[in-house]
Structure formats: structure tokens, C-alpha cells
Rosetta silent file (secondary structure, phi, psi, omega in degrees, C-alpha in Angstrom):
SEQUENCE: MATEGKFAPALDADIIVPSQYFDRIRSEESAQPEKRLVLAVMENAIATFQHSISGATRRQRRLLKETEEWMYSGDTSWPFSFENICALLGIEADYLRNGLAKWKKTQLTQDGTQGEALARFPLRRMSGRRHALSTYPSSAQAA
SCORE:     score description
SCORE:     0.000 S_00000001
   1 L     0.000  -32.573  179.498    0.017    0.005   -0.014 S_00000001
   2 H   -65.704  -38.507  178.468    2.871    2.396    0.690 S_00000001
   3 H   -69.754  -29.380  178.537    4.257    1.949   -2.821 S_00000001
   4 H   -62.408  -44.609 -179.574    0.884    2.620   -4.320 S_00000001
   5 H   -67.115  -28.188 -175.421    0.725    6.099   -2.826 S_00000001
   6 H   -75.713  -32.891 -177.556    4.231    6.827   -3.944 S_00000001
   7 H  -101.308   -3.875 -179.040    3.578    6.213   -7.664 S_00000001
   8 H   -57.126  -44.087 -179.952    0.008    7.483   -7.850 S_00000001
   9 H   -65.389  -31.244 -179.851    0.896   11.012   -9.028 S_00000001
  10 H   -71.459  -27.429 -177.755    3.067    9.579  -11.850 S_00000001
  11 H   -90.604   -9.359 -179.153    0.155    7.436  -13.094 S_00000001
  12 L   -65.775  145.034  178.681   -2.428   10.226  -13.105 S_00000001
  13 L   -68.956  137.221  171.865   -3.662   11.205  -16.531 S_00000001
  14 L   -70.869  136.438  177.536   -2.309   14.483  -17.959 S_00000001
  15 L  -106.554  124.432  177.664   -5.010   16.951  -18.528 S_00000001
  16 L  -131.292  154.146  178.316   -4.785   19.158  -21.580 S_00000001
  17 L   -85.409  158.402 -178.641   -7.314   21.441  -23.174 S_00000001
  18 H   -56.654  -34.482 -178.540   -8.468   20.823  -26.792 S_00000001
  19 H   -67.182  -33.982  176.646   -6.488   23.744  -28.167 S_00000001
  20 H   -66.038  -40.483  178.918   -3.286   22.246  -26.807 S_00000001
  21 H   -67.545  -46.952 -175.850   -4.080   18.905  -28.482 S_00000001
  22 H   -71.131  -25.906  176.690   -5.029   20.396  -31.841 S_00000001
  23 H   -67.379  -32.069  179.818   -1.961   22.645  -31.892 S_00000001
  24 H   -77.118  -27.754 -177.968    0.202   19.551  -31.826 S_00000001
  25 L  -105.677   16.206 -179.747   -1.535   17.748  -34.648 S_00000001
  26 L   -61.229  146.657 -178.083   -1.988   20.826  -36.811 S_00000001
  27 L   -73.005  166.262  179.577   -1.229   20.296  -40.486 S_00000001
  28 L   -59.118  133.996 -173.479    1.817   21.578  -42.162 S_00000001
  29 H   -60.014  -33.079 -178.460    1.732   25.390  -42.533 S_00000001
  30 H   -74.215   -8.201  177.395    2.629   25.287  -46.220 S_00000001
  31 H   -83.010  -14.373  177.604   -0.479   23.191  -46.828 S_00000001
  32 L   -71.986  130.377 -176.580   -2.671   26.132  -45.950 S_00000001
  33 H   -58.536  -36.955 -179.937   -3.878   27.786  -49.169 S_00000001
  34 H   -65.154  -40.120 -179.976   -3.132   31.303  -47.971 S_00000001
  35 H   -68.989  -39.532  178.475    0.424   30.355  -47.069 S_00000001
  36 H   -63.099  -39.891  179.732    0.925   28.580  -50.372 S_00000001
  37 H   -62.763  -53.046 -177.198   -0.286   31.695  -52.200 S_00000001
  38 H   -68.138  -28.960  175.999    2.005   34.163  -50.449 S_00000001
  39 H   -67.625  -38.778  174.805    4.890   31.700  -50.742 S_00000001
  40 H   -63.750  -40.798  178.268    4.219   31.578  -54.530 S_00000001
  41 H   -62.922  -43.195 -179.198    4.217   35.379  -54.677 S_00000001
  42 H   -67.360  -42.465  179.796    7.553   35.524  -52.827 S_00000001
  43 H   -62.756  -41.274 -179.802    9.083   32.791  -55.003 S_00000001
  44 H   -66.160  -38.575  178.570    7.937   34.588  -58.142 S_00000001
  45 H   -63.807  -45.423  179.718    9.406   37.890  -56.929 S_00000001
  46 H   -66.725  -42.185  176.181   12.784   36.315  -56.180 S_00000001
  47 H   -59.980  -43.790  179.579   12.797   34.515  -59.515 S_00000001
  48 H   -63.693  -42.465  178.288   11.931   37.714  -61.347 S_00000001
  49 H   -58.859  -49.156 -177.215   14.673   39.502  -59.393 S_00000001
  50 H   -66.166  -41.104 -176.893   17.232   36.839  -60.329 S_00000001
  51 H   -76.994  -20.529 -177.218   16.288   36.570  -63.980 S_00000001
  52 H  -100.574    1.346 -173.114   16.162   40.360  -64.493 S_00000001
  53 L   -62.932  -31.068 -177.695   19.437   41.186  -62.750 S_00000001
  54 L   -71.489  -28.031  178.701   21.416   41.471  -65.964 S_00000001
  55 L    61.229   31.358 -177.300   19.074   44.142  -67.274 S_00000001
  56 L   -68.707  -31.878  178.491   19.882   43.233  -70.874 S_00000001
  57 L  -116.036  165.475  179.779   16.461   44.230  -72.194 S_00000001
  58 H   -62.682  -38.873 -179.730   14.116   47.084  -71.396 S_00000001
  59 H   -61.434  -44.858  178.717   11.604   44.570  -70.033 S_00000001
  60 H   -61.572  -43.786  177.899   14.212   43.100  -67.641 S_00000001
  61 H   -61.204  -42.222  177.353   15.144   46.525  -66.405 S_00000001
  62 H   -64.110  -43.304  179.791   11.520   47.406  -65.788 S_00000001
  63 H   -64.273  -39.961  177.113   10.822   44.135  -63.947 S_00000001
  64 H   -62.336  -42.400  179.040   13.915   44.601  -61.833 S_00000001
  65 H   -63.791  -46.265 -179.682   12.905   48.119  -60.938 S_00000001
  66 H   -64.172  -39.567 -179.609    9.336   47.076  -60.029 S_00000001
  67 H   -64.493  -44.321 -178.693   10.606   44.131  -57.970 S_00000001
  68 H   -68.986  -36.508  177.453   13.118   46.228  -56.049 S_00000001
  69 H   -62.280  -41.632  178.323   10.488   48.946  -55.424 S_00000001
  70 H   -64.211  -45.507 -177.682    8.199   46.294  -53.989 S_00000001
  71 H   -66.911  -36.875 -176.690   10.926   44.761  -51.816 S_00000001
  72 H   -90.065   -0.853  177.348   12.159   48.077  -50.439 S_00000001
  73 L   -74.819  138.343  178.980    8.714   49.484  -49.762 S_00000001
  74 L   -96.142    6.988 -177.185    7.780   49.752  -46.113 S_00000001
  75 L   -64.081  132.352  175.713    4.038   49.805  -46.985 S_00000001
  76 L  -124.002   15.912 -173.692    1.938   47.382  -44.957 S_00000001
  77 L   -81.912  -11.404  177.832   -1.501   48.613  -46.052 S_00000001
  78 L  -126.009  150.334 -170.609   -2.166   45.821  -48.492 S_00000001
  79 L   -60.221  -31.040 -176.611   -1.999   42.027  -47.941 S_00000001
  80 L   -97.522   24.031  174.513    0.618   41.300  -50.610 S_00000001
  81 L   -72.791  154.375 -179.171    3.169   43.878  -49.513 S_00000001
  82 H   -56.443  -46.637  178.220    6.665   42.600  -49.030 S_00000001
  83 H   -55.519  -47.734 -176.724    6.562   43.370  -45.287 S_00000001
  84 H   -68.342  -39.256  179.114    3.253   41.470  -44.792 S_00000001
  85 H   -64.715  -44.996  179.346    4.383   38.436  -46.822 S_00000001
  86 H   -60.952  -40.826  179.380    7.643   38.220  -44.889 S_00000001
  87 H   -62.819  -44.866 -178.059    5.721   38.428  -41.594 S_00000001
  88 H   -63.881  -39.239 -179.130    3.302   35.762  -42.650 S_00000001
  89 H   -83.699   -7.873  179.559    6.104   33.449  -43.753 S_00000001
  90 L    76.562   34.195  179.067    8.221   34.130  -40.643 S_00000001
  91 L  -108.435  136.410  174.674   11.056   35.783  -42.644 S_00000001
  92 L   -76.346  113.724 -174.283   12.976   38.771  -41.409 S_00000001
  93 H   -60.091  -46.152 -177.913   12.328   41.327  -44.212 S_00000001
  94 H   -63.406  -37.514  179.957   15.543   43.324  -43.678 S_00000001
  95 H   -63.770  -44.950  178.875   17.609   40.185  -43.636 S_00000001
  96 H   -66.367  -44.497  177.958   16.179   38.990  -46.943 S_00000001
  97 H   -55.382  -47.680  178.446   16.589   42.473  -48.508 S_00000001
  98 H   -60.772  -41.589  178.876   20.218   42.575  -47.411 S_00000001
  99 H   -63.244  -43.837 -177.970   20.858   39.084  -48.724 S_00000001
 100 H   -71.036  -33.445  177.235   19.352   39.833  -52.095 S_00000001
 101 H   -66.185  -42.760  176.161   21.237   43.129  -52.369 S_00000001
 102 H   -60.630  -45.020  179.386   24.494   41.317  -51.546 S_00000001
 103 H   -63.088  -39.597  179.103   23.690   38.635  -54.102 S_00000001
 104 H   -63.700  -46.004  179.973   22.933   41.291  -56.746 S_00000001
 105 H   -59.815  -42.347  176.256   26.178   43.064  -56.083 S_00000001
 106 H   -61.249  -44.964 -176.595   28.112   39.785  -56.388 S_00000001
 107 H   -68.602  -40.141  178.742   26.379   38.814  -59.607 S_00000001
 108 H   -66.562  -34.362  177.751   26.991   42.247  -61.206 S_00000001
 109 H   -68.360  -46.538  178.159   30.617   42.138  -60.149 S_00000001
 110 H   -62.955  -42.044 -177.758   31.074   38.640  -61.583 S_00000001
 111 H   -63.520  -39.083 -176.146   29.227   39.537  -64.747 S_00000001
 112 H   -78.722  -25.814 -175.894   31.411   42.558  -65.411 S_00000001
 113 H   -97.411  -39.412 -172.911   34.778   40.938  -64.669 S_00000001
 114 H  -101.904  -21.429 -178.532   34.474   37.357  -65.876 S_00000001
 115 L    71.261   13.110 -178.694   31.841   37.608  -68.579 S_00000001
 116 L   -86.465  163.193  176.089   30.321   34.331  -67.397 S_00000001
 117 L   -65.218  146.534 -178.744   26.606   33.552  -67.163 S_00000001
 118 L   -68.682  143.037  175.257   24.998   34.582  -63.942 S_00000001
 119 L   -76.064  135.721  177.790   24.492   31.891  -61.318 S_00000001
 120 L  -114.085  151.832  174.034   20.840   31.261  -60.629 S_00000001
 121 L  -103.623   96.769 -175.999   19.287   29.724  -57.597 S_00000001
 122 L   -67.288  137.679  179.294   16.644   27.435  -59.027 S_00000001
 123 L   -91.429  126.869 -179.546   13.481   27.246  -57.028 S_00000001
 124 L  -140.625  112.788  176.200   12.259   23.736  -56.497 S_00000001
 125 E  -129.456  103.948  178.796    9.489   22.937  -54.082 S_00000001
 126 L  -111.311  106.386 -172.888    8.015   19.480  -54.346 S_00000001
 127 L  -113.120    2.276  179.693    5.646   18.968  -51.492 S_00000001
 128 L    77.818   11.048  178.698    3.472   16.130  -52.745 S_00000001
 129 L   -95.729 -177.222 -179.946    0.532   18.532  -53.057 S_00000001
 130 L   -62.142  -36.288 -175.891   -1.516   19.444  -56.108 S_00000001
 131 L  -108.846  136.557  177.924    0.800   22.220  -57.035 S_00000001
 132 L  -134.144  146.871 -176.775    4.531   21.922  -57.507 S_00000001
 133 E  -119.886  125.530  175.940    6.993   24.551  -58.512 S_00000001
 134 L  -147.585  157.190  179.606   10.107   23.627  -60.399 S_00000001
 135 L  -126.068  155.696  175.627   12.436   25.377  -62.798 S_00000001
 136 L  -103.827  148.398 -178.060   14.554   24.105  -65.636 S_00000001
 137 L   -64.275  145.093  178.825   18.172   24.997  -66.017 S_00000001
 138 L   -72.703  166.642 -178.780   18.895   27.869  -68.347 S_00000001
 139 H   -63.054  -28.636  176.515   20.838   27.210  -71.483 S_00000001
 140 H   -67.448  -37.838 -178.770   23.945   28.725  -69.856 S_00000001
 141 H   -78.240  -28.420 -178.466   23.759   26.270  -66.969 S_00000001
 142 H   -71.323  -27.526 -177.782   23.044   23.276  -69.166 S_00000001
 143 L   -80.756    0.000    0.000   26.191   23.855  -71.158 S_00000001
């Protein structure tokens, strides 16, 4: 009987509220349609930024300018602003801006000195869902 009293607290059922239970079995965040949409917007913006960095055509220069204006805008009044998308995805906006600016500087320096094709970071997200995003290597990378 003495041992029964000693182990009784350890054998008691843990009590949790339903919100604690459902927080643990919550589905993957990227499976939520809203998160997938804003992630697609961010991926498209980064891909546009990367592909337009050379500014070889008028269209590329315009796309690069629009993308940079969007990224450097501090506007949070509309749902698809850079700041709001970063907040929703849990990304530090200034960190991403600085990283992309550093990448741009590196690419422009390499392009001017070596004359080689720009390195691209292909976006590939295969999640087993209905939608999948993948890119094909550019002709410069395939060679």
C-alpha cells in the first residue's frame, strides 16, 4: 500500500485542453492555401529579381525596378506587400533584403569581370501537393 501512494501522481492522466491537443496535430503550414499563395508570390518575386538582374532588355530593367520597389517598400497597407508576406512566412524582411542586395552586387561584379553567365538559384518545391514549382536549367547552366 505504501508503494501505491508513492507512484500514484506519476500514473495520473495528464489533462490538456483541446487547443493544446489540436496545436500539436496541426497540419503543415505550407499546406494552408493562404500560405501557399504568399509563398508563390515571394518565389515569383525572387525568381523575377534573379532573372532580371542582368538588365539586358528594357523589359528586364522594368521588372527589376518594379521588384526592387516592392521589396524596399515599407508599406503594410495591403496584404501582398513585401513586409506582410515576410511576416506571414516568418522571414525577417531586412535580412532578406540585405541578402538579395548582396547577391545582386556579387552577380553584377562577376558579370562585369568574368563575362560568365549569372549563377541562378533554381526554385524547386516538391511537397506532394496538387501544385509543384520547379524550374529548368537555363541554356547557360546546361552547357
